[in-house]
Phi, psi and omega in degrees: 000134179233119184252132179281165181265185183300129180076000181267192180211166176298315179299318182296312182288329177298316179292311184294326183278339184062023178296331180298320177295316178298317180296317181297325181280335188242000173053066172231162179278128180242121179249122182234086183286157176256136177293164183301132182241147175275182180299335179276359180085359181267154179302139179291321181262147174299329183267354183074320182235154179276079175237355188259012176230172185273033177268126181234165175053232186282354175278346182260116184298329180281333172292319177291326174300313177301313179303314181295318178298314180299317179297314181295314179296321179297327178281332184274333182231156176278096183258148169270109184295349177270004183232050177260118184240149180226147176206169177179168181236141178060242177301325175290330174290320175296318181289322178294328173296312181301312179295317180302326179275319186270351173232039185295341178287341181242351181262121181286325180195154180232143180225073178290137178246120187050055178239220181134191180233123187294142176300145179095343176270150182270123175293122185291113182293336179279358182299141174290170181271063179296131175293142178232142165244110184259117180240141178200171187262023175079203187300334183262008181280086184222123179204151177050043179063022179242131175267092184292337174295313178293318180298319178295317179299316179295318179296315180300316178298316181295315179296318178298317179294333180272348179087017178289139170300138191213135170238134179247139177221097173267104184273359169072017178208000000 
C-alpha cells in the first residue's frame, strides 16, 4: 500500500515514487488508494486521511477503507497475508504510521516517509511489534504546519519503548 500526502493524489505519488517501475520488475501487488474526494474533486479533509483524530478501529472510516481494500485485493489476487507492507509520504506517511500501529496484526512492516504519530493520539498498547523504517528530512523537514523532525523523533521513541524493530533514516534534506 502506498498513500499520498496532503493535496496529492494516487496518480501523483505513483509517478513521483516510481513504485510502478519497481512493481513491474518485481511482480507484486501495488495498491495506491485515493483519499476521499468531494464532487469538486478536492480532498474532503484538510489532511486527506483520517489520522488526526482519536477515532480507532471501526470508528475510523479510513481504517475500515484499508480493511476493505485489503480484503478485496486478497480475494482478487493470490496474496501472502504475511507480506502486507505500507508506506506513504507526508500525510501519507502519517497515515501509514497510523495504519501500521492500528492494523499491526495484518501489516508486516511500515515505512513512513516524513510521517510520524501526532501528539495527543494514544499509541495502541495492544499493537503488535510491527517493524518500522522511519525516514525523514532532518531539522528542516517541515510542511503543512507539521514538524516532521519532531514527529519522527517522537515516533522513534514510542516504537523503541514498545520494542518494535526499527530502522531510522534521517536523510538531512
